[in-house]
Z-matrix of the N, CA and C atoms (Angstrom, degrees):
N
C 1 1.446
C 2 1.525 1 108.68
N 3 1.318 2 115.92 1 142.84
C 4 1.460 3 121.85 2 178.12
C 5 1.520 4 108.07 3 -104.15
N 6 1.314 5 115.53 4 124.61
C 7 1.461 6 121.39 5 179.65
C 8 1.522 7 109.27 6 -109.15
N 9 1.329 8 116.14 7 114.16
C 10 1.457 9 122.64 8 176.07
C 11 1.525 10 106.61 9 -105.36
N 12 1.328 11 116.19 10 137.51
C 13 1.466 12 120.22 11 -179.56
C 14 1.517 13 109.81 12 -132.93
N 15 1.313 14 115.75 13 135.27
C 16 1.461 15 122.66 14 170.95
C 17 1.517 16 106.75 15 -113.26
N 18 1.342 17 116.33 16 116.44
C 19 1.461 18 121.65 17 177.71
C 20 1.520 19 107.97 18 -105.33
N 21 1.317 20 115.78 19 106.47
C 22 1.460 21 121.03 20 -175.82
C 23 1.516 22 112.46 21 -80.03
N 24 1.329 23 114.03 22 150.68
C 25 1.458 24 122.77 23 169.30
C 26 1.528 25 107.16 24 -99.81
N 27 1.315 26 118.57 25 170.23
C 28 1.466 27 119.35 26 177.15
C 29 1.533 28 111.41 27 -60.34
N 30 1.320 29 116.36 28 143.04
C 31 1.463 30 121.08 29 177.39
C 32 1.521 31 109.93 30 -64.89
N 33 1.345 32 115.25 31 147.68
C 34 1.454 33 121.76 32 179.87
C 35 1.520 34 108.20 33 -147.04
N 36 1.320 35 117.54 34 123.80
C 37 1.464 36 122.53 35 177.65
C 38 1.529 37 112.84 36 56.83
N 39 1.325 38 116.62 37 39.68
C 40 1.453 39 121.28 38 176.39
C 41 1.511 40 115.28 39 80.93
N 42 1.332 41 117.81 40 5.66
C 43 1.469 42 121.95 41 -179.51
C 44 1.528 43 109.82 42 -128.42
N 45 1.324 44 114.93 43 154.04
C 46 1.464 45 121.11 44 178.83
C 47 1.518 46 108.59 45 -128.00
N 48 1.326 47 116.26 46 114.50
C 49 1.466 48 122.49 47 175.88
C 50 1.524 49 107.66 48 -88.11
N 51 1.318 50 116.40 49 146.45
C 52 1.454 51 121.39 50 176.55
C 53 1.516 52 110.05 51 -149.12
N 54 1.317 53 115.69 52 177.03
C 55 1.459 54 121.98 53 176.74
C 56 1.524 55 108.14 54 -116.30
N 57 1.327 56 116.01 55 137.88
C 58 1.457 57 123.40 56 -178.51
C 59 1.523 58 109.32 57 -105.11
N 60 1.332 59 115.96 58 127.42
C 61 1.460 60 122.23 59 179.38
C 62 1.521 61 109.50 60 -123.73
N 63 1.324 62 116.42 61 144.17
C 64 1.462 63 122.18 62 171.00
C 65 1.516 64 106.46 63 -122.14
N 66 1.327 65 115.63 64 120.72
C 67 1.470 66 121.90 65 -175.90
C 68 1.530 67 111.12 66 48.71
N 69 1.331 68 115.25 67 44.58
C 70 1.462 69 125.47 68 176.80
C 71 1.526 70 115.29 69 69.08
N 72 1.334 71 118.42 70 14.81
C 73 1.458 72 122.67 71 174.43
C 74 1.518 73 108.63 72 -108.03
N 75 1.335 74 115.69 73 128.55
C 76 1.462 75 120.34 74 179.07
C 77 1.527 76 109.62 75 -61.00
N 78 1.345 77 116.62 76 134.92
C 79 1.459 78 122.55 77 -179.75
C 80 1.527 79 111.56 78 -118.65
N 81 1.342 80 118.02 79 -46.26
C 82 1.464 81 120.71 80 -174.14
C 83 1.518 82 109.90 81 -164.61
N 84 1.345 83 114.35 82 172.41
C 85 1.458 84 121.19 83 169.25
C 86 1.513 85 108.31 84 -87.39
N 87 1.316 86 116.49 85 155.41
C 88 1.461 87 121.16 86 175.05
C 89 1.519 88 108.68 87 -122.56
N 90 1.329 89 114.65 88 159.66
C 91 1.449 90 120.76 89 174.05
C 92 1.518 91 108.14 90 -141.90
N 93 1.322 92 115.39 91 133.05
C 94 1.461 93 122.55 92 178.70
C 95 1.520 94 108.68 93 -135.51
N 96 1.330 95 114.99 94 173.66
C 97 1.452 96 120.41 95 172.16
C 98 1.527 97 108.82 96 -67.03
N 99 1.312 98 116.63 97 179.97
C 100 1.461 99 123.38 98 -179.30
C 101 1.523 100 111.90 99 -65.39
N 102 1.335 101 116.14 100 140.85
C 103 1.464 102 121.54 101 172.34
C 104 1.523 103 107.42 102 -73.81
N 105 1.318 104 117.14 103 123.29
C 106 1.463 105 121.11 104 -179.55
C 107 1.529 106 112.37 105 -124.37
N 108 1.344 107 117.15 106 -7.01
C 109 1.458 108 118.14 107 -173.44
C 110 1.517 109 111.35 108 -62.05
N 111 1.306 110 115.17 109 148.07
C 112 1.448 111 121.48 110 -178.97
C 113 1.523 112 110.24 111 -92.07
N 114 1.327 113 118.18 112 141.75
C 115 1.453 114 120.36 113 177.72
C 116 1.526 115 111.44 114 -73.88
N 117 1.313 116 115.75 115 161.78
C 118 1.462 117 123.22 116 173.20
C 119 1.524 118 114.12 117 59.87
N 120 1.318 119 116.68 118 44.04
C 121 1.460 120 119.82 119 178.21
C 122 1.523 121 111.14 120 -112.11
N 123 1.325 122 117.96 121 12.41
C 124 1.463 123 121.22 122 179.55
C 125 1.524 124 110.16 123 -59.74
N 126 1.317 125 115.28 124 145.62
C 127 1.447 126 120.30 125 177.78
C 128 1.515 127 113.87 126 90.44
N 129 1.317 128 117.27 127 -9.53
C 130 1.461 129 121.34 128 177.82
C 131 1.522 130 107.37 129 -93.56
N 132 1.316 131 117.68 130 144.68
C 133 1.463 132 121.80 131 177.80
C 134 1.523 133 109.47 132 -52.60
N 135 1.357 134 118.68 133 127.26
C 136 1.475 135 120.65 134 -175.14
C 137 1.523 136 114.39 135 -51.78
N 138 1.320 137 118.80 136 -43.48
C 139 1.469 138 119.98 137 -178.68
C 140 1.525 139 110.93 138 -60.07
N 141 1.330 140 117.27 139 -36.52
C 142 1.467 141 120.92 140 -179.16
C 143 1.521 142 111.11 141 -70.40
N 144 1.328 143 117.85 142 -45.14
C 145 1.459 144 117.14 143 -176.98
C 146 1.512 145 112.08 144 -74.68
N 147 1.341 146 119.22 145 -33.12
C 148 1.454 147 119.70 146 176.66
C 149 1.522 148 110.47 147 -65.16
N 150 1.320 149 117.50 148 -42.33
C 151 1.462 150 119.56 149 -178.57
C 152 1.518 151 112.23 150 -65.27
N 153 1.330 152 118.02 151 -17.98
C 154 1.458 153 120.53 152 -179.77
C 155 1.526 154 113.00 153 -79.49
N 156 1.356 155 118.75 154 -16.13
C 157 1.460 156 119.34 155 -178.40
C 158 1.521 157 114.77 156 -136.07
N 159 1.316 158 119.39 157 -9.68
C 160 1.461 159 121.09 158 -177.18
C 161 1.527 160 111.70 159 -76.27
N 162 1.330 161 115.78 160 132.84
C 163 1.452 162 123.01 161 171.16
C 164 1.523 163 105.56 162 -112.52
N 165 1.333 164 117.80 163 114.94
C 166 1.459 165 122.27 164 -174.08
C 167 1.529 166 111.44 165 -53.74
N 168 1.335 167 114.41 166 127.61
C 169 1.453 168 120.95 167 177.26
C 170 1.511 169 115.50 168 75.95
N 171 1.345 170 117.67 169 3.59
C 172 1.465 171 120.70 170 -177.09
C 173 1.521 172 112.84 171 -137.37
N 174 1.340 173 117.23 172 19.99
C 175 1.459 174 120.49 173 -173.29
C 176 1.521 175 111.13 174 -132.26
N 177 1.333 176 116.53 175 132.96
C 178 1.462 177 121.48 176 173.68
C 179 1.530 178 109.34 177 -69.90
N 180 1.317 179 116.29 178 151.77
C 181 1.462 180 120.94 179 178.67
C 182 1.531 181 110.29 180 -64.49
N 183 1.327 182 117.81 181 158.49
C 184 1.463 183 119.39 182 177.44
C 185 1.537 184 111.03 183 -64.88
N 186 1.306 185 116.08 184 145.40
C 187 1.466 186 120.01 185 173.00
C 188 1.522 187 108.02 186 -60.61
N 189 1.330 188 116.67 187 148.66
C 190 1.455 189 120.07 188 178.90
C 191 1.512 190 111.66 189 156.66
N 192 1.321 191 115.47 190 -174.26
C 193 1.468 192 122.65 191 179.14
C 194 1.524 193 108.65 192 -108.10
N 195 1.336 194 115.49 193 131.43
C 196 1.449 195 121.75 194 -177.36
C 197 1.518 196 110.78 195 -134.59
N 198 1.332 197 115.23 196 145.10
C 199 1.461 198 120.50 197 172.71
C 200 1.523 199 107.70 198 -67.19
N 201 1.341 200 116.50 199 144.14
C 202 1.455 201 122.27 200 179.96
C 203 1.524 202 108.67 201 -120.16
N 204 1.319 203 117.07 202 121.55
C 205 1.465 204 122.64 203 -179.24
C 206 1.524 205 108.93 204 -133.32
N 207 1.331 206 116.22 205 161.48
C 208 1.462 207 120.29 206 172.44
C 209 1.521 208 108.33 207 -90.97
N 210 1.334 209 116.50 208 129.29
C 211 1.460 210 121.43 209 176.31
C 212 1.520 211 109.63 210 -139.08
N 213 1.313 212 114.72 211 152.09
C 214 1.448 213 121.51 212 178.84
C 215 1.531 214 109.95 213 -69.00
N 216 1.327 215 116.42 214 134.66
C 217 1.458 216 121.79 215 175.97
C 218 1.521 217 108.84 216 -107.52
N 219 1.332 218 117.88 217 109.68
C 220 1.464 219 119.55 218 175.65
C 221 1.536 220 112.08 219 -60.08
N 222 1.325 221 116.89 220 -34.33
C 223 1.462 222 121.06 221 -179.14
C 224 1.523 223 111.96 222 -65.24
N 225 1.350 224 116.26 223 -43.74
C 226 1.466 225 120.70 224 -176.06
C 227 1.530 226 112.95 225 -100.17
N 228 1.343 227 116.53 226 -6.05
C 229 1.468 228 122.18 227 178.31
C 230 1.522 229 112.35 228 55.99
N 231 1.331 230 115.47 229 45.77
C 232 1.468 231 120.95 230 177.22
C 233 1.526 232 109.63 231 -162.22
N 234 1.330 233 115.45 232 163.74
C 235 1.464 234 121.41 233 173.97
C 236 1.528 235 107.89 234 -76.83
N 237 1.334 236 115.24 235 130.97
C 238 1.460 237 120.70 236 179.98
C 239 1.524 238 109.73 237 -133.81
N 240 1.346 239 117.58 238 152.95
C 241 1.459 240 120.17 239 173.29
C 242 1.526 241 109.78 240 -67.90
N 243 1.342 242 115.97 241 129.30
C 244 1.463 243 121.24 242 -177.73
C 245 1.519 244 110.22 243 -123.84
N 246 1.331 245 116.42 244 138.62
C 247 1.460 246 122.99 245 175.64
C 248 1.517 247 107.93 246 -87.69
N 249 1.319 248 117.26 247 126.94
C 250 1.464 249 122.35 248 -178.20
C 251 1.527 250 110.07 249 -102.42
N 252 1.332 251 114.96 250 143.86
C 253 1.462 252 120.80 251 174.68
C 254 1.506 253 115.21 252 79.10
N 255 1.335 254 118.01 253 25.72
C 256 1.466 255 120.72 254 178.89
C 257 1.529 256 108.21 255 -79.61
N 258 1.336 257 118.21 256 115.98
C 259 1.468 258 120.37 257 -177.16
C 260 1.530 259 112.38 258 -58.54
N 261 1.326 260 116.38 259 126.12
C 262 1.451 261 121.48 260 176.65
C 263 1.515 262 115.63 261 80.18
N 264 1.334 263 117.65 262 2.67
C 265 1.463 264 121.72 263 -177.42
C 266 1.529 265 109.52 264 -130.76
N 267 1.330 266 115.84 265 146.90
C 268 1.460 267 122.37 266 175.26
C 269 1.526 268 109.09 267 -125.83
N 270 1.315 269 115.65 268 151.92
C 271 1.468 270 120.98 269 174.77
C 272 1.528 271 112.34 270 55.17
N 273 1.329 272 116.63 271 43.28
C 274 1.461 273 121.61 272 179.62
C 275 1.522 274 109.06 273 -81.99
N 276 1.323 275 115.91 274 108.59
C 277 1.459 276 121.12 275 -173.78
C 278 1.524 277 111.64 276 -121.62
N 279 1.330 278 115.38 277 161.20
C 280 1.456 279 121.96 278 163.96
C 281 1.526 280 105.04 279 -87.88
N 282 1.335 281 117.79 280 127.96
C 283 1.462 282 119.88 281 177.01
C 284 1.521 283 110.78 282 -152.88
N 285 1.337 284 115.82 283 175.94
C 286 1.459 285 122.00 284 -178.84
C 287 1.520 286 110.47 285 -78.81
N 288 1.308 287 116.50 286 151.74
C 289 1.457 288 124.71 287 177.79
C 290 1.519 289 108.31 288 162.41
N 291 1.312 290 116.53 289 165.73
C 292 1.464 291 119.67 290 -173.50
C 293 1.524 292 115.41 291 -121.33
N 294 1.343 293 117.34 292 -24.13
C 295 1.465 294 120.93 293 -175.72
C 296 1.524 295 109.89 294 -135.00
N 297 1.319 296 116.16 295 167.41
C 298 1.468 297 120.49 296 178.83
C 299 1.523 298 111.09 297 -58.90
N 300 1.309 299 118.27 298 -28.64
C 301 1.462 300 121.73 299 178.31
C 302 1.536 301 111.61 300 -65.08
N 303 1.331 302 117.49 301 -17.13
C 304 1.466 303 122.18 302 -178.22
C 305 1.529 304 113.00 303 -89.03
N 306 1.321 305 117.42 304 1.61
C 307 1.458 306 120.46 305 -178.19
C 308 1.518 307 110.85 306 -133.47
N 309 1.325 308 115.78 307 152.80
C 310 1.468 309 122.30 308 173.75
C 311 1.520 310 108.66 309 -128.91
N 312 1.327 311 115.95 310 51.68
C 313 1.454 312 121.03 311 -178.94
C 314 1.514 313 113.29 312 108.74
N 315 1.329 314 117.41 313 -8.17
C 316 1.467 315 120.92 314 178.06
C 317 1.525 316 109.95 315 -83.35
N 318 1.330 317 115.75 316 173.49
C 319 1.462 318 121.80 317 178.95
C 320 1.519 319 108.21 318 -110.64
N 321 1.325 320 116.60 319 120.21
C 322 1.456 321 122.42 320 177.40
C 323 1.525 322 108.75 321 -90.44
N 324 1.324 323 117.73 322 151.12
C 325 1.461 324 121.78 323 177.73
C 326 1.524 325 109.73 324 -124.90
N 327 1.341 326 116.32 325 148.63
C 328 1.456 327 121.14 326 179.88
C 329 1.509 328 111.52 327 -156.62
N 330 1.315 329 115.57 328 161.58
C 331 1.475 330 120.80 329 179.89
C 332 1.521 331 112.62 330 -86.69
N 333 1.303 332 117.19 331 -32.51
C 334 1.455 333 121.14 332 -179.91
C 335 1.514 334 109.97 333 -119.11
N 336 1.327 335 116.01 334 169.36
C 337 1.464 336 120.39 335 -179.04
C 338 1.505 337 110.33 336 -146.54
N 339 1.313 338 114.46 337 152.97
C 340 1.451 339 122.11 338 168.88
C 341 1.516 340 105.75 339 -146.52
N 342 1.297 341 117.37 340 -177.69
C 343 1.467 342 119.52 341 -176.60
C 344 1.531 343 110.00 342 -64.44
N 345 1.332 344 116.00 343 111.65
C 346 1.452 345 121.46 344 176.42
C 347 1.512 346 116.48 345 80.80
N 348 1.335 347 118.08 346 8.71
C 349 1.468 348 119.07 347 178.31
C 350 1.524 349 110.62 348 -153.76
N 351 1.339 350 113.87 349 163.48
C 352 1.463 351 121.12 350 174.42
C 353 1.525 352 107.53 351 -127.55
N 354 1.339 353 116.55 352 162.82
C 355 1.461 354 121.59 353 -177.08
C 356 1.522 355 110.69 354 -128.02
N 357 1.328 356 115.80 355 168.08
C 358 1.470 357 123.36 356 178.45
C 359 1.526 358 110.80 357 51.47
N 360 1.313 359 115.25 358 45.82
C 361 1.456 360 121.26 359 -173.42
C 362 1.525 361 112.71 360 -67.96
N 363 1.313 362 117.68 361 -45.06
C 364 1.471 363 120.02 362 -178.56
C 365 1.533 364 110.47 363 -60.39
N 366 1.325 365 117.98 364 -43.82
C 367 1.463 366 121.67 365 179.38
C 368 1.527 367 110.78 366 -62.91
N 369 1.335 368 116.76 367 -42.08
C 370 1.465 369 120.34 368 179.67
C 371 1.521 370 110.96 369 -66.39
N 372 1.326 371 117.08 370 -40.00
C 373 1.464 372 120.17 371 178.47
C 374 1.520 373 110.91 372 -63.85
N 375 1.321 374 116.96 373 -45.61
C 376 1.469 375 120.29 374 178.67
C 377 1.528 376 111.34 375 -59.22
N 378 1.334 377 116.12 376 -41.36
C 379 1.467 378 120.58 377 178.49
C 380 1.537 379 111.06 378 -65.04
N 381 1.324 380 117.01 379 -44.32
C 382 1.464 381 121.94 380 -179.95
C 383 1.528 382 110.55 381 -62.83
N 384 1.317 383 117.32 382 -46.77
C 385 1.470 384 120.90 383 179.08
C 386 1.519 385 110.37 384 -62.24
N 387 1.327 386 117.24 385 -43.32
C 388 1.467 387 120.51 386 177.81
C 389 1.517 388 112.02 387 -60.31
N 390 1.324 389 116.37 388 -40.71
C 391 1.466 390 120.81 389 178.79
C 392 1.526 391 110.64 390 -64.18
N 393 1.336 392 117.45 391 -45.60
C 394 1.466 393 120.26 392 178.52
C 395 1.524 394 110.99 393 -62.04
N 396 1.314 395 117.26 394 -41.60
C 397 1.474 396 120.70 395 -179.79
C 398 1.531 397 111.98 396 -67.21
N 399 1.326 398 117.08 397 -27.51
C 400 1.469 399 119.89 398 179.24
C 401 1.521 400 111.77 399 -67.51
N 402 1.327 401 116.68 400 -19.44
C 403 1.458 402 121.69 401 177.10
C 404 1.519 403 111.73 402 -92.23
N 405 1.320 404 117.74 403 13.08
C 406 1.463 405 122.39 404 -178.51
C 407 1.526 406 110.28 405 -49.42
N 408 1.308 407 116.06 406 134.72
C 409 1.458 408 120.31 407 -179.36
C 410 1.513 409 113.10 408 96.82
N 411 1.329 410 117.01 409 -4.02
C 412 1.459 411 119.47 410 177.18
C 413 1.520 412 109.79 411 -69.46
N 414 1.318 413 116.17 412 167.98
C 415 1.463 414 121.83 413 -177.44
C 416 1.512 415 113.67 414 -66.30
N 417 1.301 416 119.16 415 -18.00
C 418 1.455 417 121.58 416 -178.88
C 419 1.509 418 110.32 417 157.40
N 420 1.315 419 114.13 418 166.18
C 421 1.460 420 119.92 419 178.32
C 422 1.527 421 108.14 420 -126.62
N 423 1.302 422 115.66 421 143.39
C 424 1.453 423 120.99 422 173.47
C 425 1.519 424 108.16 423 -143.80
N 426 1.314 425 115.96 424 161.02
C 427 1.459 426 121.41 425 177.08
C 428 1.519 427 108.18 426 -128.53
N 429 1.322 428 115.53 427 134.36
C 430 1.460 429 122.96 428 173.32
C 431 1.523 430 107.41 429 -104.78
N 432 1.320 431 116.27 430 123.93
C 433 1.455 432 122.30 431 178.37
C 434 1.522 433 107.31 432 -107.44
N 435 1.339 434 116.08 433 120.18
C 436 1.472 435 121.99 434 -176.22
C 437 1.519 436 110.80 435 -113.94
N 438 1.328 437 116.14 436 129.90
C 439 1.454 438 121.23 437 173.33
C 440 1.517 439 109.67 438 -80.64
N 441 1.341 440 116.67 439 155.78
C 442 1.466 441 118.80 440 174.67
C 443 1.525 442 108.95 441 -68.03
N 444 1.313 443 118.33 442 145.57
C 445 1.467 444 120.00 443 -179.37
C 446 1.521 445 111.30 444 -68.67
N 447 1.343 446 114.72 445 137.03
C 448 1.444 447 121.05 446 171.11
C 449 1.513 448 116.80 447 71.88
N 450 1.324 449 119.21 448 12.57
C 451 1.455 450 119.04 449 -176.70
C 452 1.525 451 113.03 450 -121.72
N 453 1.308 452 118.11 451 25.72
C 454 1.457 453 121.01 452 175.63
C 455 1.523 454 109.00 453 -74.49
N 456 1.317 455 116.42 454 158.29
C 457 1.456 456 119.09 455 173.12
C 458 1.526 457 107.89 456 -66.24
N 459 1.318 458 117.28 457 142.49
C 460 1.463 459 118.93 458 179.72
C 461 1.512 460 111.26 459 -68.77
N 462 1.306 461 115.77 460 154.06
C 463 1.463 462 120.78 461 175.22
C 464 1.522 463 108.25 462 -66.30
N 465 1.333 464 117.74 463 152.07
C 466 1.468 465 119.00 464 178.37
C 467 1.517 466 110.73 465 -63.11
N 468 1.331 467 117.30 466 150.49
C 469 1.473 468 119.31 467 -179.09
C 470 1.521 469 110.61 468 -65.97
N 471 1.311 470 115.42 469 150.80
C 472 1.474 471 120.96 470 175.91
C 473 1.522 472 108.47 471 -66.78
N 474 1.310 473 115.71 472 158.72
C 475 1.459 474 120.79 473 179.86
C 476 1.518 475 110.73 474 -54.14
N 477 1.322 476 116.42 475 128.96
C 478 1.460 477 121.28 476 179.73
C 479 1.499 478 114.43 477 85.51
N 480 1.336 479 118.54 478 -11.67
C 481 1.463 480 122.24 479 -179.14
C 482 1.533 481 109.11 480 -87.21
N 483 1.318 482 116.69 481 141.24
C 484 1.472 483 120.70 482 178.90
C 485 1.498 484 110.12 483 -108.08
N 486 1.298 485 115.38 484 146.51
C 487 1.469 486 121.80 485 175.41
C 488 1.503 487 110.20 486 -89.47
N 489 1.300 488 116.16 487 141.32
C 490 1.468 489 120.04 488 177.01
C 491 1.507 490 110.36 489 -75.63
C-alpha cells in the first residue's frame, strides 16, 4: 500500500503551505487555498457541513483520508493523481502551480517555498508522479490530509453572543 500524507501549516494570506510525504519520506511542498473548515462537525451530512464553510474556488479540501487514483485531466491534458470522495469537491487533483490563484481546491506541489507560494512546481509534479508510478502494482494508494492543530477558523458565535 502507498501512503501519501499532506501535513498542512496554518493558512496565511489566503494560502496554505504543507509538506508532502510518500510512505513517510518527504517529497515536496504543497500549496492549497485557505483552510476554512469548521471544527467539531462530525456526524453531520457532508454536503451540509461543507456548504456551511466552503467558498467556491477559495477553500482547501476538508482534512481526511481519500483514495488516490490516476485520472485524465481535460484541463491539463494529462494523467494526474486525483483524490476520490472529497465531500463537496470534484476533480480534486495534484497538479502544477505556484500560488493559491492557480488552484480551485486542488493540491499544488513544488520544490521550493516562500510566503504564500511554491516554486519549481512542474519538476516537483513530475517527480511525484514518477514516484507514484514506481509503486505500480501495489494494493492501492490513499492520501491523508492533516490540518495544523489548533488553527481552524472558529465556529460562528451563538445567537446574541459577541466576538471580542
